[in-house]
C-alpha positions in Angstrom: 0.0 0.0 0.0 1.4 3.4 -1.0 1.4 6.5 1.1 -1.7 7.7 -0.6 -3.5 4.3 -0.5 -6.6 3.3 1.4 -6.3 3.0 5.2 -7.6 0.5 7.6 -10.3 2.2 9.7 -12.1 -0.6 11.4 -11.8 -0.8 15.2 -9.6 -3.8 16.1 -11.1 -5.7 19.0 -8.5 -8.4 19.2 -6.9 -9.0 22.7 -3.3 -8.0 23.4 -2.2 -11.5 22.5 0.7 -12.6 24.6 1.1 -9.2 26.4 0.1 -10.2 29.9 0.6 -8.2 33.0 3.6 -10.3 34.0 5.2 -10.0 30.5 4.7 -6.2 30.4 5.8 -5.5 34.0 9.1 -4.5 32.6 8.0 -2.7 29.4 9.2 0.8 28.8 11.8 3.4 27.9 12.6 7.1 28.1 14.7 10.1 26.9 14.3 12.5 24.0 15.1 12.4 20.3 17.9 14.1 18.3 18.4 14.8 14.7 21.7 13.6 13.3 23.5 15.1 10.3 25.7 12.2 9.5 27.5 9.8 11.9 28.5 6.2 11.2 26.9 4.4 14.1 25.1 4.6 17.4 28.1 5.9 19.3 28.9 8.8 16.9 28.1 12.4 17.7 25.8 14.3 15.4 27.7 15.7 12.5 30.6 13.3 12.7 31.3 10.9 9.8 33.8 8.0 10.0 36.4 8.2 7.3 36.3 4.4 6.9 32.5 4.0 6.9 31.1 2.4 3.7 27.9 4.5 2.9 26.4 1.5 1.1 26.2 -0.4 4.3 24.2 0.1 7.5 26.7 1.1 10.1 27.8 -1.4 12.7 25.9 -4.3 11.1 27.9 -7.3 9.8 27.5 -9.3 6.7 25.0 -11.8 8.2 22.4 -9.2 8.9 23.3 -6.8 6.0 22.3 -9.7 3.7 18.9 -10.0 5.3 17.9 -6.4 4.5 15.7 -6.6 1.4 17.2 -5.0 -1.7 14.2 -2.8 -2.1 14.2 -1.4 1.4 15.0 2.3 1.7 14.3 2.7 5.4 15.9 0.9 8.3 15.2 1.3 11.9 18.4 0.0 13.6 18.1 -1.0 17.3 21.6 -1.3 18.8 21.4 -3.0 22.2 24.1 -2.1 24.7 24.8 -5.7 25.6 23.4 -9.2 25.3 21.9 -9.0 28.8 21.2 -5.3 28.9 17.8 -3.6 28.6 19.3 -0.3 27.2 19.5 0.5 23.5 19.8 3.2 20.9 17.4 3.4 18.0 18.6 5.0 14.7 16.6 5.6 11.6 18.5 5.3 8.4 17.2 6.3 4.9 18.7 5.2 1.6 19.4 7.8 -1.0 20.7 6.3 -4.2 23.1 3.6 -2.9 24.0 5.3 0.3 22.5 5.0 3.8 22.0 8.3 5.7 21.5 8.6 9.4 18.3 10.5 10.0 17.5 10.6 13.7 18.2 8.6 16.9 16.7 8.0 20.3 17.6 6.4 23.6 15.5 3.3 23.9 14.9 0.0 25.8 14.5 -3.6 24.8 13.7 -6.8 26.7 14.5 -6.7 30.5 16.9 -9.6 30.2 18.5 -8.4 26.9 18.5 -10.3 23.6 18.2 -13.8 22.1 18.5 -15.5 18.7 15.8 -18.0 19.9 13.0 -16.0 21.4 10.4 -17.9 23.5 7.2 -16.7 25.1 7.8 -14.8 28.4 11.6 -15.1 28.2 11.9 -11.2 28.6 14.5 -11.1 25.8 14.0 -9.3 22.5 14.6 -11.3 19.3 17.7 -10.6 17.3 17.1 -10.3 13.5 15.8 -8.3 10.6 12.0 -8.0 10.5 9.7 -6.0 8.2 7.5 -3.2 9.5 4.1 -3.2 7.8 1.3 -2.3 10.4 0.8 0.2 13.1 -1.9 1.3 15.5 -2.7 2.6 19.0 -5.0 4.3 21.3 -4.3 7.8 19.9 -5.1 9.1 16.4 -2.6 8.4 13.6 -0.1 11.3 13.7 0.5 10.8 10.0 -3.2 11.3 9.2 -3.5 8.3 6.9 -0.4 8.7 4.7 2.1 6.1 6.1 1.8 2.6 7.5 -1.7 1.2 7.8 -2.9 2.4 11.2 -5.6 0.9 13.4 -6.9 3.1 16.1 -8.7 1.3 18.9 -9.3 1.5 22.6 -8.4 -2.3 22.6 -4.8 -1.2 22.6 -5.1 0.4 26.0 -3.1 -1.1 28.8 -5.3 -2.5 31.6 -5.8 0.0 34.4 -4.8 -2.6 36.9 -1.2 -2.3 35.6 1.1 0.2 37.1 0.2 3.7 36.1 3.6 4.3 34.4 2.6 1.6 31.8 -0.8 3.1 30.9 0.4 4.9 27.8 2.8 2.3 26.5 0.5 1.4 23.6 -0.8 4.9 22.7 1.3 4.4 19.6 2.7 1.0 18.3 4.4 -0.3 15.2 4.2 -4.1 14.8 7.5 -5.9 14.4 6.8 -8.7 11.9 8.0 -11.5 14.2 5.6 -14.5 14.4 2.6 -12.5 13.2 0.4 -12.1 10.1 1.3 -9.1 8.0 -1.6 -6.8 7.0 -3.5 -7.3 10.3 -3.7 -4.9 13.3 -0.7 -5.1 15.6 -2.8 -6.7 18.4 -4.1 -9.6 16.2 -3.2 -12.6 18.4 -2.5 -15.0 15.5 1.0 -16.7 15.9 1.9 -18.6 12.7 4.9 -20.3 14.3 2.9 -21.3 17.5 2.4 -19.6 20.8 5.6 -20.9 22.3 7.6 -18.7 20.0 6.0 -15.6 21.5 4.6 -12.6 19.6 3.0 -9.2 20.1 6.5 -7.7 19.7 6.2 -4.0 18.9 7.9 -0.7 18.7 5.9 1.2 21.3 6.0 4.1 23.7 8.4 4.1 26.6 8.1 4.2 30.4 11.7 4.2 31.6 12.9 0.6 31.8 13.1 -2.7 30.1 10.3 -4.4 28.3 8.9 -8.0 27.9 10.4 -8.3 24.4 9.4 -5.1 22.6 11.5 -2.0 21.8 10.3 1.2 23.4 10.9 4.8 22.4 9.9 8.2 23.7 6.7 9.6 22.4 8.4 12.1 19.9 10.3 9.1 18.5 7.2 7.1 17.9 5.5 10.1 16.3 8.4 10.7 14.1 8.6 7.1 12.9 4.8 7.0 12.2 5.1 10.2 10.2 8.2 9.0 8.3 8.0 5.3 7.6 6.6 4.7 4.1 5.2 1.4 2.9 6.6 2.1 -0.5 10.1 2.3 1.0 9.7 -1.2 2.5 10.9 -0.4 6.0 12.5 -3.0 8.2 14.0 -3.1 11.7 17.5 -4.5 12.3 17.7 -5.3 16.0 20.1 -7.0 18.5 22.9 -6.3 20.8 25.8 -4.5 19.3 28.3 -7.4 19.3 25.9 -9.8 17.7 24.8 -7.3 15.0 28.5 -6.7 14.0 29.1 -10.5 13.7 
């Protein structure tokens, strides 16, 4: 679906899938956003460009995961986890112009409370490492892109239960589904798990509350708004995510 295509407007009444209170007890994130005019990776300051960086490659991502990025993708959300057992991360949006990747903007973020895994299982509190497409979005709040970007389902069914801690109540005001063990083209909270329930699911980019998540990646509200306004289905956006050491391998 292009940026001017039809939008999904039906209210999604699906449950939150595997997002139980126990799983989300660690969901969250914080900090602001910053525009970057260059930089070769998550540790660079805005405006700096590494003399050895290859602009045709996503910074700090090794051959294994570079090869998994679709040839037609022109937008990459890179999630650089601080360590294999850390809940802290940096999210960087890269856009492709010609053959070169350009760093657009970055945010402090959080991932699974226990870090990362290449073999995600339900309730392991680790985020899955890999390259996944981004095709569907939604949330409690209206679409900040007003119907021009990713298909967006607005529904009260995204709201976190009010028996959760208050700091979690707005986690799902905006969400972008990470296409891990889900059916593309459905609302993010569709509970269908093609690979089975044991593999987990309901893994999203969502709003942040200051600490680790059950398996999602959380960003501050301005970051989620920016992604929802910027990600374009015609650019075939993907997320490349994992701890820094594993991504470089």
